[in-house]
C-alpha positions in Angstrom: 0.0 0.0 0.0 1.3 3.4 -0.9 2.0 6.1 1.7 3.2 9.8 1.4 7.0 9.8 1.5 9.7 12.3 0.6 13.5 12.4 0.1 16.1 15.1 -0.5 18.4 14.4 -3.4 21.7 16.2 -3.6 25.1 16.1 -5.3 27.9 15.1 -2.9 29.8 18.3 -4.0 26.9 20.5 -2.8 25.2 18.6 0.0 23.3 21.6 1.4 21.5 22.2 -2.0 19.2 19.6 -3.3 15.8 18.6 -4.7 12.8 17.7 -2.6 11.1 14.7 -4.1 7.8 13.5 -2.8 5.0 11.1 -3.7 2.7 8.3 -2.8 4.9 5.2 -2.8 5.6 1.9 -1.0 9.3 2.6 -0.4 11.5 5.7 -0.3 13.7 4.2 -3.0 10.7 4.3 -5.4 11.0 8.1 -5.5 14.2 8.2 -7.4 16.3 5.9 -9.6 19.9 5.3 -8.5 21.5 6.4 -5.3 19.9 9.0 -3.1 20.9 10.1 0.5 18.4 11.5 3.0 19.8 14.3 5.0 18.8 15.7 8.4 18.9 19.2 10.0 20.6 22.3 8.8 18.6 23.0 5.6 16.5 25.7 4.2 13.5 24.4 2.3 12.2 26.5 -0.6 8.8 25.8 -2.0 7.9 26.7 -5.5 4.6 25.9 -7.2 6.4 25.1 -10.4 9.7 25.1 -12.3 11.1 28.6 -13.0 8.7 30.3 -10.5 9.9 32.2 -7.5 10.2 30.2 -4.3 9.2 30.9 -0.7 11.2 29.7 2.3 9.2 27.2 4.4 8.9 27.8 8.2 10.5 24.8 9.9 9.8 25.9 13.5 7.2 23.2 14.0 9.1 20.4 12.2 10.1 17.4 14.3 13.2 15.7 12.8 13.2 12.0 13.2 
């Protein structure tokens, strides 16, 4: 059964910049082909409603990191 999941995909050369990938999947690995690494704290999340549109920083004050 699918559940909402997300991962952050980044290049090892720029670990603090990456792509937020989310979807309804069975396993996190289903979100991206190849190797991906999930990172923890120390990030700024920018939400954009579409490619090439300006983004807005998300408030992480209420986020619980697990």
